C-alpha positions as CSV (number, residue, x, y, z in Angstrom):
1,X,-18.7,10.4,-37.1
2,X,-18.6,15.2,-36.5
3,X,-15.4,17.3,-36.5
4,X,-16.9,17.3,-32.2
5,X,-16.2,13.4,-32.2
6,X,-13.0,13.8,-33.8
7,X,-11.7,16.3,-30.6
8,X,-13.2,13.9,-28.1
9,X,-10.7,10.7,-29.5
10,X,-7.9,13.3,-29.1
11,X,-8.5,14.3,-25.7
12,X,-8.7,10.3,-25.0
13,X,-5.8,9.1,-27.0
14,X,-3.4,11.9,-26.1
15,X,-4.4,11.3,-22.4
16,X,-4.0,7.8,-22.7
17,X,-1.0,6.1,-20.4
18,X,2.0,5.2,-22.1
19,X,0.8,7.9,-25.1
20,X,3.8,10.2,-25.6
21,X,1.0,13.5,-27.2
22,X,3.8,14.7,-28.9
23,X,4.0,11.5,-31.3
24,X,0.5,11.8,-32.0
25,X,-0.9,13.5,-35.1
26,X,-4.8,14.8,-34.9
27,X,-7.6,12.6,-36.2
28,X,-9.1,13.7,-38.8
29,X,-12.1,12.4,-40.9
30,X,-11.6,10.7,-44.5
31,X,-11.9,12.9,-47.6
32,X,-13.2,13.2,-51.1
33,X,-15.0,15.0,-53.5
34,X,-17.9,16.8,-53.9
35,X,-19.0,18.1,-58.1
36,X,-21.3,21.5,-57.1
37,X,-22.3,23.9,-60.2
38,X,-22.7,27.7,-59.8
39,X,-25.5,29.2,-61.7
40,X,-26.7,32.9,-62.5
41,X,-23.9,34.3,-62.3
42,X,-22.9,36.7,-65.9
43,X,-20.5,35.5,-67.9
44,X,-19.1,39.5,-68.6
45,X,-19.3,40.1,-65.1
46,X,-17.2,43.7,-65.7
47,X,-19.8,46.5,-66.6
48,X,-18.6,48.0,-70.2
49,X,-16.2,45.5,-70.7
50,X,-16.4,42.0,-73.3
51,X,-13.9,40.8,-70.7
52,X,-15.2,37.1,-69.9
53,X,-15.3,35.9,-66.1
54,X,-11.9,33.8,-64.9
55,X,-11.5,31.1,-62.6
56,X,-9.4,34.1,-60.6
57,X,-12.7,35.7,-60.4
58,X,-14.7,33.4,-59.2
59,X,-12.4,32.5,-56.2
60,X,-12.8,35.7,-55.7
61,X,-16.2,35.4,-55.1
62,X,-15.6,32.7,-53.3
63,X,-13.3,34.5,-50.2
64,X,-15.7,37.2,-50.2
65,X,-18.9,35.0,-49.4
66,X,-18.9,33.7,-45.9
67,X,-21.3,30.2,-46.6
68,X,-17.6,29.4,-48.1
69,X,-15.7,29.9,-44.9
70,X,-14.5,25.9,-44.4
71,X,-14.8,25.3,-47.9
72,X,-11.2,24.6,-49.6
73,X,-11.4,24.3,-54.1
74,X,-9.5,20.7,-55.0
75,X,-9.0,21.8,-58.2
76,X,-9.2,25.5,-60.3
77,X,-13.1,26.3,-60.9
78,X,-14.3,25.8,-64.5
79,X,-16.4,28.2,-67.1
80,X,-18.3,28.1,-70.0
81,X,-20.9,29.9,-71.4
82,X,-24.4,28.3,-70.8
83,X,-25.0,28.6,-75.1
84,X,-23.7,31.0,-77.3
85,X,-26.2,34.2,-77.8
86,X,-25.9,33.6,-74.0
87,X,-24.2,35.5,-71.1
88,X,-24.8,33.7,-68.3
89,X,-22.4,31.4,-67.5
90,X,-22.2,27.8,-66.1
91,X,-18.9,27.6,-62.9
92,X,-18.2,24.2,-61.8
93,X,-16.1,24.0,-58.9
94,X,-14.7,21.1,-56.6
95,X,-14.7,20.8,-53.0
96,X,-12.8,19.0,-50.8
97,X,-14.9,16.7,-48.5
98,X,-16.2,14.4,-46.2
99,X,-17.5,10.9,-47.3
100,X,-20.9,11.3,-46.4
101,X,-20.9,15.2,-48.7
102,X,-21.6,17.5,-44.9
103,X,-19.8,20.0,-46.9
104,X,-22.0,20.1,-49.8
105,X,-25.1,20.2,-48.2
106,X,-24.0,22.6,-46.7
107,X,-23.7,24.9,-50.0
108,X,-27.1,23.0,-51.8
109,X,-29.1,25.6,-53.0
110,X,-27.8,28.4,-51.0
111,X,-27.4,31.9,-52.5
112,X,-24.4,34.7,-52.4
113,X,-24.1,37.7,-53.4
114,X,-23.4,37.6,-57.0
115,X,-27.1,37.7,-58.7
116,X,-28.8,34.3,-57.5
117,X,-26.4,32.1,-57.9
118,X,-27.5,28.0,-56.8
119,X,-25.4,25.4,-56.0
120,X,-26.9,22.0,-57.9
121,X,-25.1,18.8,-56.9
122,X,-23.1,16.8,-59.6
123,X,-23.6,12.8,-59.7
124,X,-21.7,11.9,-56.6
125,X,-19.3,8.9,-57.2
126,X,-18.0,6.3,-54.5
127,X,-14.5,6.1,-53.6
128,X,-15.0,3.1,-52.3
129,X,-16.3,0.6,-55.5
130,X,-15.8,3.8,-57.6
131,X,-19.3,3.6,-59.4
132,X,-21.7,6.9,-59.9
133,X,-24.5,7.4,-58.4
134,X,-24.0,7.0,-55.0
135,X,-22.2,8.0,-52.0
136,X,-18.7,6.8,-50.4
137,X,-20.6,6.5,-46.9
138,X,-23.7,4.6,-48.6
139,X,-21.8,2.1,-50.8
140,X,-23.4,-1.6,-50.0
141,X,-20.2,-4.4,-51.6
142,X,-18.1,-5.8,-49.3
143,X,-14.5,-4.9,-49.3
144,X,-13.3,-2.5,-51.5
145,X,-11.8,-1.1,-55.3
146,X,-9.3,0.4,-56.7
147,X,-9.7,3.0,-58.8
148,X,-6.6,1.9,-61.5
149,X,-7.2,-2.2,-62.0
150,X,-10.5,-2.5,-60.1
151,X,-8.7,-5.4,-58.0
152,X,-10.0,-6.0,-54.5
153,X,-8.1,-4.3,-52.6
154,X,-8.3,0.2,-52.0
155,X,-6.3,1.8,-54.4
156,X,-3.3,2.7,-52.1
157,X,-2.5,-1.0,-51.9
158,X,-2.5,-1.8,-55.9
159,X,1.6,-1.6,-56.1
160,X,1.4,-4.1,-53.1
161,X,-1.4,-6.9,-54.1
162,X,-1.7,-6.0,-58.5
163,X,0.3,-8.7,-60.0
164,X,0.7,-5.9,-62.8
165,X,3.9,-4.2,-61.0
166,X,5.3,-7.7,-60.0
167,X,8.3,-9.5,-61.7
168,X,7.0,-12.8,-63.8
169,X,9.4,-14.7,-66.5
170,X,7.0,-16.5,-67.7
171,X,5.4,-14.2,-69.0
172,X,6.4,-13.6,-73.3
173,X,8.3,-11.6,-72.9
174,X,9.0,-11.5,-69.2
175,X,7.3,-8.9,-66.6
176,X,9.7,-7.0,-65.4
177,X,9.2,-5.7,-61.3
178,X,7.8,-2.2,-61.3
179,X,10.9,-0.4,-59.3
180,X,9.6,0.9,-55.7
181,X,8.8,4.1,-55.5
182,X,7.4,4.7,-59.4
183,X,3.7,4.6,-60.4
184,X,2.2,1.9,-61.5
185,X,3.0,2.3,-65.3
186,X,0.0,0.0,-66.5
187,X,-2.9,0.6,-68.3
188,X,-6.4,-1.2,-67.4
189,X,-10.0,-0.4,-68.7
190,X,-12.4,2.0,-66.8
191,X,-14.4,-0.3,-64.9
192,X,-17.2,2.2,-65.8
193,X,-16.9,3.3,-69.8
194,X,-13.8,0.7,-70.3
195,X,-11.8,3.4,-72.1
196,X,-8.3,3.5,-71.4
197,X,-7.8,4.9,-68.0
198,X,-8.7,4.7,-64.1
199,X,-11.8,5.0,-63.0
200,X,-12.2,8.4,-61.5
201,X,-10.0,10.0,-65.0
202,X,-11.7,13.2,-66.2
203,X,-11.3,10.5,-69.4
204,X,-14.2,9.1,-68.6
205,X,-17.6,9.9,-70.5
206,X,-19.0,8.9,-66.6
207,X,-16.8,12.2,-65.5
208,X,-17.9,14.9,-68.0
209,X,-22.1,13.7,-67.6
210,X,-21.8,14.7,-63.6
211,X,-24.3,16.8,-63.7
212,X,-26.1,15.4,-66.2
213,X,-28.8,12.6,-63.5
214,X,-30.8,11.6,-66.6
215,X,-27.5,10.7,-69.0
216,X,-26.7,8.7,-65.4
217,X,-29.9,6.6,-65.4
218,X,-30.7,5.5,-68.6
219,X,-26.5,5.0,-69.2
220,X,-26.8,2.8,-66.0
221,X,-30.0,0.9,-67.5
222,X,-28.1,0.3,-70.8
223,X,-25.5,-1.8,-69.1
224,X,-27.6,-4.0,-67.2
225,X,-30.0,-4.4,-69.6
226,X,-26.9,-5.9,-72.0
227,X,-25.7,-8.0,-68.8
228,X,-28.8,-9.5,-68.8
229,X,-28.9,-10.5,-72.2
230,X,-25.5,-11.6,-72.3
231,X,-26.1,-14.3,-69.1
232,X,-29.4,-15.2,-70.5
233,X,-27.2,-15.9,-73.9
234,X,-24.9,-18.0,-72.4
235,X,-27.6,-19.9,-70.5
236,X,-29.6,-21.0,-73.0
237,X,-28.0,-24.4,-74.1
238,X,-28.7,-27.1,-75.7
239,X,-28.1,-30.7,-76.0
240,X,-27.2,-32.7,-79.1
241,X,-27.5,-36.2,-80.0
């Protein structure tokens, strides 16, 4: 679906009988995040100065280039030096996008007027099942998964369906209900790396390697191999006389 399709929907809904157009919100595409890497920018951009590139410098550069006119940053740019002896920088940016990755596709391999800067896509993380390696748009699972507890429901319904926020007098000690309006205080294992955080955390190993496709391929191959060995081991039963 494109923005033009939303305009058609808005026109149809707001002109329908028994509809108060002033009470109808404008249609909008579901938001997602895309991760991009910019290369080819000087780490020390100022002539005769050892002052390094800052996030504010990057934001100014992006605002001055027309290819970013309809792009919104989801967080401040992050900058590192290519190597200790290099004078070049690598810049990571997170942008607001739609589930199909439309905005990222407009930027990939584009150049703008700060040297030759290429946009390289990171490994996508699905916002439906929270696995890495495919976009939300191409997810094949039935239903959805919670980013926090991996339950079979959307993340926004975690408080409504998850057992952890419901009172249970039979547990030891008894579990109290999480008060309405308060975020879930409980900790779960990440469905990807099994760390003590939710699946979209920047503490996750998969997130830290989101620009290293080789690492992701190797890691998922290891996970599949371990799962296969576990299933094979459980299936090797025997009868005793």
